N, C-alpha and C positions, 0 to 999 in steps of 0.2 A: 395796550396803546402804547407805554413806556416804553416797555420793550423792542416794540418795531419803531420808536422816535430814535431810543441807542441805536437800534440795531443799521440804522440806515446812515449816523452819523458815523459810525464808527467803520462804514464800508462794509459789514458783513450779511447787509439784507438781501439782499439777491445770493449768496452761497448760502442763506439758509433756505430760501425758498427753490433753490434747485438741488436740495441736497437730499436722499428720496430717505423716506420713513420708515422703517422695520412694519408690516402688518400685522394687524393686531388679529385674533380666531377670535369670530365670536361668535358662540355658541348661546344656544340661548334654550335654556331649561323647560322641557312641557309644563312644568308646574310653576314656575315664575310666567310663563305666558297665561296660562290661565288666572293666577292671581291678576295680574296685570290687566287684562279682560273684565276682570270681574269688578275692578276699582273704579275702571274709566267706563264702565258700566252707563247710561243713564237712569235715574230713577226717576220711571213718572211720578208726583208731588200729586196734588188737587188742587184748583186756581182758587186762593184766597178771596181774590175778586175786590173791590173797590177798597176802605175803612170807611168806615162815619167819622166823623171826629170833628173838631174847630178848632180857632185857630184864640190861646188865649194872646188875648191882650187888657190891658188897663186904661190903654193910653187913651189919647184926644182922636177921636172922627179924622180930624184934617190930618194926624200924620198918615205914611203914607204907609204904617204899620196896621193904621185904624182904615186908610182907604181899604187893604186887602181885607182887614175882615169883613167892611161894609159887605164889599165883595161875593165875598163869598159864607155870607153866616148873617 
């Protein structure tokens, strides 16, 4: 972002946008492609579900946390 602002102030922004960049060859090695697929493959994990617990609260029941504990516990 800073380079865009400085190029705009210097008057070189339009030149930079109009300039042609050399094309890069993109060759994908089959081994690399397989490795990426293996990493990105979604792993099915069993659902754990809801864990039972309790809100630890050692204050009065008139406090907001006490009211929350009273509601759930």
